[in-house]
C-alpha positions in Angstrom: -8.2 38.0 -17.5 -7.9 34.5 -18.8 -4.8 33.5 -20.7 -5.6 32.1 -24.1 -4.5 28.5 -24.6 -2.0 27.7 -27.3 -2.9 25.0 -29.8 -0.9 22.0 -29.1 0.4 19.4 -31.4 -1.9 16.5 -32.0 -0.8 13.7 -29.7 -0.5 10.1 -31.0 -2.8 7.7 -29.2 -1.0 5.8 -26.5 -0.7 2.1 -27.1 -3.1 0.2 -24.7 -2.3 -3.4 -23.4 -4.8 -5.9 -24.9 -7.3 -7.2 -22.4 -5.7 -10.2 -20.5 -2.2 -9.0 -21.6 0.6 -9.7 -19.5 1.6 -7.0 -17.1 5.0 -5.3 -17.7 7.7 -7.0 -15.5 9.4 -4.6 -12.9 12.3 -7.0 -12.2 13.4 -5.0 -9.2 9.9 -5.4 -7.7 9.5 -9.0 -8.7 13.0 -9.9 -7.2 11.9 -8.4 -3.9 8.7 -10.3 -3.9 10.5 -13.6 -4.9 13.1 -13.0 -2.2 10.2 -12.9 0.5 8.7 -16.0 -0.9 11.9 -17.9 -0.6 12.1 -17.1 3.0 8.7 -18.9 3.8 9.5 -22.0 5.8 8.3 -25.4 5.3 4.7 -26.0 6.8 3.9 -22.2 6.7 2.0 -20.1 4.4 1.7 -16.4 3.7 -1.0 -14.5 1.8 -0.3 -12.4 -1.4 -0.9 -9.4 0.7 1.6 -10.3 3.3 4.2 -11.1 0.8 3.7 -7.8 -1.0 3.8 -5.9 2.3 6.9 -7.7 3.5 8.6 -6.8 0.2 7.8 -3.1 0.6 4.5 -3.0 -1.5 1.7 -2.5 1.1 -1.6 -2.6 -0.4 -0.5 -4.4 -3.6 -1.2 -8.1 -3.4 -1.7 -8.4 -7.2 1.8 -7.6 -7.8 2.8 -10.6 -5.8 0.3 -12.6 -7.9 1.9 -11.2 -11.1 5.4 -11.8 -9.9 4.5 -15.5 -9.1 2.6 -16.0 -12.3 5.7 -14.9 -14.4 7.8 -17.7 -12.8 8.9 -20.3 -15.2 7.3 -24.0 -15.2 9.2 -26.2 -12.8 10.8 -23.5 -10.7 12.3 -24.5 -7.3 10.9 -21.4 -5.6 8.1 -22.5 -3.1 5.3 -20.7 -4.9 2.6 -23.2 -3.4 3.4 -21.4 0.1 1.5 -18.3 -1.0 -2.3 -18.4 -0.8 -5.2 -16.0 -1.2 -6.7 -13.9 1.6 -8.5 -16.1 4.2 -6.4 -19.0 3.2 -8.0 -19.8 -0.1 -6.1 -21.6 -2.8 -6.3 -18.7 -5.6 -5.4 -21.2 -8.4 -8.8 -22.9 -8.1 -10.4 -20.4 -10.4 -7.5 -20.3 -13.1 -6.5 -23.9 -13.0 -8.2 -26.7 -10.9 -5.2 -28.8 -11.5 -2.9 -26.3 -10.3 -5.0 -25.7 -7.0 -4.7 -29.7 -6.7 -1.0 -29.5 -7.0 -0.6 -26.7 -4.7 -3.0 -28.4 -2.0 -0.9 -31.7 -2.3 2.4 -30.0 -1.8 1.2 -28.0 1.4 -0.3 -31.3 2.8 3.1 -32.9 2.2 4.6 -30.2 4.3 2.0 -30.7 7.2 -0.4 -27.8 6.3 -4.0 -28.6 7.4 -7.1 -27.4 5.7 -10.6 -26.6 7.1 -13.6 -28.3 5.8 -14.1 -25.6 3.2 -10.8 -26.3 1.7 -8.9 -23.3 3.2 -5.6 -23.3 4.9 -5.8 -22.7 8.6 -4.0 -19.5 8.7 -4.1 -19.4 12.5 -2.1 -22.5 12.8 0.1 -22.3 9.6 0.3 -18.7 8.8 4.0 -17.3 8.6 4.5 -14.6 11.2 1.3 -15.6 12.7 1.9 -18.9 14.3 1.5 -19.6 18.0 4.9 -18.2 18.8 4.3 -15.1 16.8 0.9 -14.5 18.4 2.5 -15.0 21.9 5.2 -12.4 21.1 2.5 -9.8 19.7 0.3 -10.1 22.9 0.6 -7.0 25.1 2.7 -7.4 28.1 0.8 -7.0 31.4 1.2 -3.9 33.3 3.9 -4.4 36.0 2.5 -2.1 38.4 -0.6 -0.1 38.8 -0.4 3.7 38.8 -1.0 5.1 42.2 -2.4 8.6 42.7 
């Protein structure tokens, strides 16, 4: 026997954000992301995904982008050390002048680019550099197992 549904009160439609509207700020999340960005050393870069994962938001690279987009003009935070996946300068689509500023700041810190204009993550990636790669390599077996 099916239960009859009670008629519910009509709901007011939820307000929707206009297309292109700013994403609501979660200051706790933003603070964690900006703390990670502050730790990126000179001459190193990290991707939006890496920054989000280190802040505890794995699989949320857009959140890192939103946090950096919300920064005020002229901030001392090293925002230019965060790049898109594969080392591309994500600002190129939004603001070519911003992408040029980012590239000039990175070059001043010694970061090199490939012919396609992407950062060489193998050389300059934070937590990925030659020392990190060596540390991540598996150790050789000390002794072979004998039957």
